DOVEXMI-430794 format. One record per residue (C-alpha): x, y, z. Coordinates in steps of 0.001 Angstrom, whole numbers, plus 500000, padded with zeros to 6 digits. Each point is the difference from the previous one (the first is absolute). Layout:
XYZ
...
This chain:
500000500000500000
501224503513499168
500601502099503113
500446503780499911
503040499843502269
501930498240497207
499369502751497436
502690502468498898
500211503274498094
502714501839498069
499543503414498377
502460501331497413
500366502626497289
500734497184497545
499740496237499747
503566499795501266
498668499069503411
503333500264501775
499888503770499536
496709500277501916
499009499508503635
498205497306501934
496823501236501677
498661498834503364
496279500423499352
496790499288501886
497737499563496976
500465499971496224
496962499982497726
501865500429496701
498125497958497415
499265499857496284
496909501999499043
498943498410496729
496504500552498622
498274497636497569
497334500901497461
497388497587498626
497971501194497025
498324497075498269
497029501749498361
496411498718499851
499899496252499437
496346499018500505
500323499278503734
500423501946503194
502864497724501036
503374501627499660
502519498312497726
503741499845500552
500702501392496530
502097503046499181
501488500464503464
502919502417499978
502277501595502550
499051503680499836
502457501517502498
503031498695501858
501775501903502764
500969499525503643
499727501820503276
499362499793503723
501417501090503321
503176499371501971
499790500844503690
502289499671502989
501654501572503012
502950501121497932
503549500835500998
502393502554498545
501046498033496908
496408499283498990
498846503552500762
502777501492497864
499155497679497131
496237500538499919
499874503648501085
502280501312497260
498091498088497306
496684501181501414
500853503656499409
502254499543496974
503256501023501654
503471498686499259
503083500636502065
500599501064503572
497806501865502486
498039502247499799
497476497947498023
498077502361497726
497103499148497639
500705499915496272
497632499651497062
500836496368499186
499257496828501974
502617497430498993
499225496311499301
501422497112502023
499633496235500353
498908497603502735
500685496312500504
497612498213502359
500468496455501241
496447498845500760
501371496592501051
498075497916497462
501250502236497177
502242503046499440
498682503025498109
501707502973498384
498200503357499745
501195502296497256
500343503768499889
498044500791503137
499376503575501092
498984501241503420
496498501382499688
499883501001503653
501970499694503224
498183500023503327
501727500292503365
497827499556503066
500243499374503708
498178500102503288
500863499982503689
502341497194501151
500276498461496499
502639499656497286
499668502336497027
498501498291496979
501086500749496440
497705499039497124
501219500209496402
497246499840497348
501426498903496636
498874499849496372
501977498421497187
500326497851496941
499912496205499727
500217497376502701
502233497145498858
500868496632501474
503679500145500941
501821497152498337
503089499853502196
500903499241503602
499290502834502434
503256501931500614
501878499380503238
500623503743500337
499141502720500726
498220499296503271
498215502486502290
502256501949502330
499540499508503727
500256503550501369
497068501597501794
496527501380499269
498021503078501007
497419500353502768
497169502489500244
501683501404503098
502870501033497681
497723502484498172
499845503775500566
497507502285498231
500930503669499757
497564502591498617
500872503675499758
503078499426502217
497976498317502779
500361496270500805
496685498251500661
499287496715501808
498061497601497757
498211496675500437
500246498779496399
500903501176496523
499681498981496366
502218501611497352
499024499258496399
502180500877497005
497864499346496917
501494500200496492
496610499526498284
501546497833497294
497998499480496828
500215496228499638
497588499583497106
501923501290496985
499877496819497937
499988501416496472
500405497015497629
501380497655502667
498699497516502559
502219501579502643
500104503705500839
502581501811497916
500470502919502382
499670500599503724
499919503763500418
499448501869503239
497073502387499665
500363501770503337
501739500036503371
497600499872502931
501440500079503511
497507499603502853
500677499772503708
497307498795502392
500662500183503735
498022499243503122
500705501866503213
498340500511503335
498070503303500013
501753502085502630
501495503438500426
503323498735498604
498400498587496806
496933502161499339
501921502368497678
500175497234497380
496213500028499635
498777502365497288
503508501392499573
500308503182497957
499340499672496257
503486501315499263
501449496722501266
503487499699501434
503353498327499630
499826496588501642
501919496762500418
499627496429501170
503217498463501323
500715496379500906
503153498891501806
501017496459500949
502837501232502187
502513499934497146
498365501235496789
497450502787499675
497669500606497072
498329503402500003
497063500456497625
499880503737499371
496908501682498547
500356503357498258
496478501028500961
497705497738502028
496351501033499916
497210498850502289
497239498509497840
497425498289502210
499188498261503278
499757501067503600
499215499021503583
497061497691500683
498519499322503431
499396496323500828
497521498586502482
502877499428502373
503773500364499937
502530502290498362
499002502676497525
502179499443496935
500305501714496657
500772498434496625
501422502570497598
500907499865496320
502655502244498470
501297500346496455
503604500890499176
500483502551497232
502896501706498341
501001503215501725
500332502129496893
499305499922496272
503727500205499288
502323497914502140
502831502048501450
501184497546502656
499607496383501075
497587501045502745
497523501320497401
499226496480498766
496660498362500675
501953497308501828
503673499291500476
501585497423502264
503242500484501883
501898496943501225
502440500599502839
């Protein structure tokens, strides 16, 4: 019987798997997404015939999630925003393709030219931070060779929610949970005269931050914050490496305190990160940029 604990995952910029990294993941839903058409025409009966069946589209996609460490964060984060090179990680206009090799125990599958459609980072009190990478790509193929012996996931450490600090308009706020979504809004349906999509182009960059806090004197300023927005950041630190997600202008969009029948009064708030200016004059003007230190 196939057991999830025996599964393995490598991600790489090419099918030279040794140049990639091994990923310690919690779940991987990468799968082929083939659609089949059946158009047999009227044949004198309401029963459907098996005639003229054709594959109409063939692509792949799914999610990779885990409590990632530094190596995995560096790999996925830069490809999620289109950055190459060292920190600071700054969004570009192109989301680069990459490859994944998944050992599903009973069979090994290769996923070709994946792009990161969205990256979600979330956490709540006392828990590890969870990273979820939503992917879209070209064909799924059965891998015809033995699964490589390397690379393997690094040991290292992972990040806890207690490692997170939210700063808005130069004030640090205590939070109970957060969800940061970086959405590339990739158009994955440009097939043209092909069964597989011929292009995967990003149509937008949407950066949303949802936080829940207790509603108190030290957090109430977040509710219905001024329309002008403010410079803000979300930093995570595992004791060795810090990632600071900087937002050029973070605007309050919705949410607020609700009073329960009993217990704490909390507020769930949604913010959107926007570019600070029409013309970028410094790194801090970007909609989002990430500093690793």
